[in-house]
N, C-alpha and C positions, 0 to 999 in steps of 0.2 A: 384180782385182778384189778382190784382198788390200789391193792400193796405196788401193783408192777408199774401202776399208774404213776403212783406217787413218787416212787424213784424217779420216775425221769422227772416229774415235776420239782423234786430235790436239785436232781442236775440243771436245770435250767435255772433255775429261780438263784441257786450259788453262784453258778456260771454269769450269770447275769450282774453278781456284786460284784463278784472276781473282775470284769469286764471294766465297772467306775473303777477301781483299785487303782487298775492300770491306766484309767484315762485321768483320774486325779494326779497321775505323779508325773505324765508326762506334759499338762495342760499348760504350764509356763512358759514353754519355747515359744508358743504363738502369740501370749501376752506379756512376754519381756517388756516389751516398751512400753504399753501402757504400766507396766508398775512398773517401770523408771520415772513415770512422768506422778503417777496418782497416790506412790509410795514414799515417794520423794528418797529412792536407793540410788545406788553405786552401783556398780558394776558386783564389787565386793559383797555387798548385800544383795544385789540380785542372785549372785552366786550362793550365800547363806542361807537365803528363804530356798530356793532350790533343793540344797544339801538337806534341810530340817526336815523334811519329807521322810528321805529314807532313812536316815541315823534315827527319828522316831518309831519308824516301820520295826527298822531291824533290834531296837534292844527293847521294843514291846513281845519280843518274839519269846524273851525269857520266861515270862510268868506266865505267857500260854504254851510255851512248850510243859507246865507245868498244870497249870488248871485247864485244858483241851481236854485230854482224857481224863480227868478229875471232874469236871463239870459237863462236859460234854460240846459239842461242838452248834448246838444251836441256839442255848441259852448265851455262851461267849460272843458269837457271831452277831447275835439280835443286839448283846450291851455296847459293845467295842463298836459296831456301824451306827449308832446311834453319835456315839463322841463323833465320829467321824463327819457326821453331817451337821452335828453342832459345828464342826472346825470349819464345814464348805458356808456354813451362812457366815459365821465370823470373818472368815478370809473373803466373801462377799463385800461385805461392809468395810473392812480395813482403810483405817485411812493414815496409817503410819507403818515403819517396818515391823514396829513390835506387836500390832494387832494380826498383822501379816503372818509374821511369824509363829505366833497364837494359833493360827488360824490353819498353817501348814503340819506344825507336831500334831495338831488334832485329827488332823486328816491323817497324817502317818499314824499314829495311833489306831485311829476309826477303822483302816482299811489293812489291817494290821492279820488279823485273820480270814480274810476273806478266801484266800486261796488254802489255809492249811485246814481251815475247817472245812471247804470244801472236798480234797482228798481223804480227810478222815472218812466221812460221809462218804464215798466211794470204795472205803474198802469194805464196810458192810454193807451197800446196797446193794452190789454190783458182783458179779463171780469174780475172783482173782485174778483168773485166764484173760481178763477183757481192762483188767486198772491199769497198765501201759497204753493202752491206745483212748482209755479215757481223758488219762494223763495229760497227754498231745494233745486230742480236742479241747479241753480245759485251758492251753496254754494258747493255742490259736485263741480261744473267744479275749483271753487276756490280749494278747496280741494286737486284737481288733479295737480293744480300747483305747490302744498305743495310738490308732491309726483314727481311729476317730477322736482324738486331741491336737487332730492337724489339722487337712483342709475342713471339716465340717465342721466343729471349732472357730476354725476363722469365718465360719457363713453365718455363724450362731452370734460371735462378738460385733460382726458388723450388722447383725440386726437389732440386738436390745444391748451390745454392750457388754465389759468383761463380769461386769458385777454383777448381771440379770442372767445370765448366762451361769456364774456359778451358782443361784439361788436356782436357778429350774432346773440342772443337776442334781440341787440339791434333795428339793420335793421329788424328782424321780428316785430316787435313793429312798428315802423316807415311806414309799411307797413298795417300794421293794424289800424293806428290810418288814414292813408290814406281814406281807406275803409270806416273809419267811418264817419268820414265827407261826403263823398260823399254820400252815403247810408241811415245813421240817418237824420231824421225826429222828432221835439220834439213831434209833433201833427197826428194823424192820420186823416185820413178825416173824416169829420163830418157825413155823409150819412152812414159810415158802425160802428161807435162806440158812444155811447151813452155820455162815458166816458167824466168829463169834460178837460179841454184843459190845455196844462204847459202854463201859463199864467205869462208874466212876470210882477215883481213887485217893485214898486222902493222902495229906501231906507229907506221910512220910513214905510211901510206898513214892509218890513224885520222884521225893530227892534221890529214891534210890534207882529209879527209874534214870536221872541224870547223871548219877554215879557210871551206873553199868554203861551208858553210852561213850562217858568220858575216858573208859579201858580201853574201846574198841578204837583201832589204828584207821577201819574204813571209816567209822566217823570223822575223823581229822580227815585224811584223806578226802574224801569228797565235799566235807565242807572248804576246805580249804581253795579245792576244784571248782566250786560251785562261785566263791567268793572273787576268785581271780576271775573266772570265764564268762560270770556272769555282770560283773563290776567293770569289766571291759568293753562287754558289748554293751550294756544299760550307758555308762558313760559317753562312749560312741554317740550311741543313738539321741539321745537326748541334752545334747550338748556336743562334742567336738568334731562331730561331721560335717557339722553346718560350717563354722571356720575352715577345716580343712577342705574344704570344696569350695568355698565360695572366695580363702585367702590365698590356698594353695593350688587347687585345680582350678581357679579362675571361672565358675561358673556362676552365674545368676543365682539369686535367692530362690528363686520358681524351681532352676533344677535343681535344686540342690535340697530342697525338696520334695521333689517327684524321687530322686534317689532315697532319701529316709526313707520315703513311703514303701518303693521297692523293699529295703530291707525289711520292712515291718509284713509285706506279704509273705518273704520267702522264710520267716520264721514262722507265718500262719500253716503255709504247707509244709514247712517242715515238721513242728511237733507231733501234727496227726500220725503224720508217713513213718516216720523213725518210730513211735508208741507202737502202730501196726506190725511192721519190719521186725522189730522187738520180737512183739510176744508171737509172731506166726510162722517168720522165715530162720532169722538169726539165732533166736532164742537165748541172749546175751544182753545184758543191759552195760557189762562192764566192757565190751568191747565196741560196741557200737557208741559209746559215751566216751572211749580212748580216741577210737578214727576222726569223730566230728573234735574233739579236741587240737588233731594234729590237722589237720583242713584247715581250722581259726589260724592256729600258726603260720601254714603257708599263705593267708590269707592276708593276715598283719605285715609278714614279708613284701608281699605283694604291694598292699600300699605303701612303705617304704621304698619301693625301686619304681613305681611309677611314673613316667615323665609329665610335666607338666602341658597341659596339653593333652592327655589319654582322650579319646571318645568317649561319648553319652553313652552311647551302646554296651562299650565296653565295661565301662562302670556301672553302668546298671547289672549287666551281666555279676559281677565282685559283687555289688551290695545286696543283690537277692541271695547270691550263695552262703554268702556271709549270715545275712537271717537265715536259711535254709538250713548250714549246718551247726549253727550254733545251737537251732534247736533240739537237735540231741543232747542239750545239758538237762530236757526235762528231765531224761528218765533214771539224773542222779537221783531224784525223791523215790522213784518207785525201785532202784537199788538199792538205797538205806532200809525204803520201806519191806522188803524181803530178805535183808538181812536181819531184823530186828524178828522180837515178837509182834505180834499183830495188836498185844493188849500197851503195846510199845508207841505204836505205830505214828498218832500223834505227836507225839514229844520226841521222836527222832527225828520227822521229816520238819517239825519247826524248828529244831536244833539247826539242822539245813540250813534251813530258810532264812534266820537272824545271818548266816554268815551270808547267801546270798543278796540278802536286801543293803547288807553294808560293802557292800562292793563296790556298785554304781558312786556312793558316798566317798570315799577314799578314791577311788579312780578320778573324780569329778575335779577333786580338789590335788588329787596327789599331783595328776598331769601337768594340770596348769599351774602348779608350785614347780614343779619339772623342766617346763617347757621355760619358764619365765628366769629361773636359777643359769639357765645351760645359755639362754640367748635374750639377756635381756632388752635388748633395743631392736631383737624380731622373734618374740615368743611367738606369731604364729605363722611364721617362715615357713619354706619349707625342710629348711636343717632342723627346725625344731620338734616340728610333723613327724621327723624320719625318726630321731629320736625317741622320740614318746613309742613311736612303733617297733621299733627296736626292742624299747624296754615290754612292753607286750608280748613278743612276742617268746623273750625270755621266762618272762613270768609263767607262761600258759605251757614251756616245754618241761619245765620242774613240774609242774601239775601233770603233766601228761606222763613223765617216766613217773611217777610217786601214784599212777593212779592204777597202770597194767598191774602191782604189785598187790591191790585190792580183792577181796575173793569175790568171785561170779554169785549171782544167785537166787539165777533164772532158774524157777522149779516147774516142773508137771505139776500143775493144778487145775483143777475141772472147775 
């Protein structure tokens, strides 16, 4: 019974840390004007600081992919989280772009293991048949972190200022990490669970696992699909949805915020639903992900064709659908985890996560460069956004076709 209680404490604590990871990555949106003034930034500098978290997060996946299975999630998550907390305090006290950039880089490094470590722990503390459902729940908790970085963050910033707000969040993060270190264990008691343990690997073994991954076509197809799928979604969620709604569709900033919020609601609803449907009804990962990609392609085409003045309720339906169907992408982690041996689960999922997190950084910058190059005098105009949506739809089509050639992974496991 103690072990059963501990596994749910592990779930709640590690999921809460993932919540904060999502909060940190999205928090710049509501303090952008403060950062422009307080750190003496221009638009380019603001974009650089915003992308820094994603780049640092993504490249940290490389050592994590070799260390997570080797030293275990408990120690790795604790150590990296302390780096992230230091980053939060540095960012809160920054007086220049250089210090702000350092803070965001440390935050990206520090939050880099919160999802992968949590998923790794779920593989040994819970039955395999519930893994997709739990993954969906974890992603929903993370999406709630994105939502907390919107209206709730505005209230906190209005009350104490953005610097103290980050300081407060950093202190909360510190207590969570303390709880993580004291409560989390890498493996459950053998007498209660038959799943293999988180067994440490030596360095040679870690490199051999990477080589094994690189030889698998599924690894590259799923990685590229996650890179493009989440890259488009993440860049739209954290930046491009705002200008599209205000500059093209003519909405107020408040209404644009409501629509972005609704996209997160769709994602929160979608992640556990797709996980449960995949586990219990469809009995497939591959085709659920493929179907979700197809619907997102249609949404991109719909965005490209919407006339100015489209009604708010229709826009809300589209935004909720965007979040809901994109949430099926969480099953990519389940897909790769089931294809690979369990001893390689941490490395495989972390390898996918590198591409997942580099995606938004690429599309944040890439779509801006594209629109500026094609329409230098109207880079935020309707034609520029239509071009960007069509490019996104084409990229999604390529990976959707490729995904159809992956090997399905659904196993009848107890």
